[in-house]
N, C-alpha and C positions, 0 to 999 in steps of 0.2 A: 381639518385633519381629523381622522377617525382611527381608533385602534380596534383591531380584531385579534382573535386568539387562534393560533394553530396548535392543535393537540397532537402529541407524538406518543408512540409506543415503541419501546426497545427492550426486548428480553423481559417482558411482563412488567416493565417499569414505565409508568406514565409520566409525561412532562408536558409543559405548555410553554409557548413563546408568544409574547405580545408583539404584534407587527403594526406599525403605523402606515396608514395609506391616506392618500389625498381625499378619496371619496368612494361612496357606494353609488354606482350608476345603474339605473334600471332602463332597459332598452326593450322595445316591442317591435323587433324586426328580425327577419331570418338572414339578412345580409347586412353586415356591420363593417363600416370602414372605421377601424379603431383609431386612425389618426385624428378623427374628429373628437375623440373622447380623451385621448392621452397626449399630452404635449411633453416637450423635452424636460420640463420641470417636475413632472409627475414621478414620484418614487414608488407609487403603487395605487391600484384601484381594484375594487371588487365589482365585476360586471354581473348583473342579474338579468338574465334574458327571460322575457315574459310572453313571447310569441308561442303559438301552438303547433309549429312545424316540428318535424322530427329532427332535422339537422339545421345547424347554424353555420353559415360561411363567414369567416372573419378575414377581412383584408388587413394584413399586417405589414404592408409594404413600407410604410414610414414609421413603424413602431419598433424601436430597437434601442438598446438591448434589454429585453424583458424575459423573465421566467414566467410561464403560464401554468397555473395549477388548476386542475379541473375537479369539481365537486358535484355529487349527485344532488337530488332534491332534498335529501336529509343532511346535506353538507358533509358527507363522507368522501374522503379523497379517492379519486379514480385514476389520475394520471397527470403527466406533466409534459410540457413542450417548451421550446425556446423560440424567441423571435429575435434573431440576430442578423442584421443587415450585412450582406457580404456580396458585393458586386452590384450589377444592374439587374433590373427585372422586378416583377411583382412577386409578392409572397402572400399566399392565402392558406387558410387552415379550415377544415370542417370538423365540427364536433356535435355530439348529441347532448352534451352536458350544458346546463343552464346557469351554472355558477362558476365563474372563471376569475381567479385571482391573478392579477398582473403585478409582478414585483420587479422593479428595476435591478439589473445586474450591476455589480456582483452582489450576491446574497449568500448568507450562511445557513440556508435551509437544507436539512438532510432529507432528501426526497424519499428514501426507502423507509423512513420512520414516521411519516405523516399518517395520522389517523383521520382526523376530521377538523372542521373549522367551526368556530363559535363567533357569532356576530354580536 
């Protein structure tokens, strides 16, 4: 288990929250089947993509329920998405960001206040 810190800003007030994750996973591929890396017992993981392609395709079909937080190369927050299985079919997501934090839902993260990530 590893702890990372999410830094927040709200009305010029800074705060931080320690978040426990199972692991930091480095991947060198532009197509990633996340079910190989996250199992039902994982409560979180930081994915660090090292390939040189512009876009990464993530297969999220068997990865649920997770909150995905996207960070740029300097670990500043850029956006969020959810992976929630609902019905049949495949689920994929494409992103330009190379640092993705997967957090199992439910979670008490205030998305509109996230500033950056510290490892």
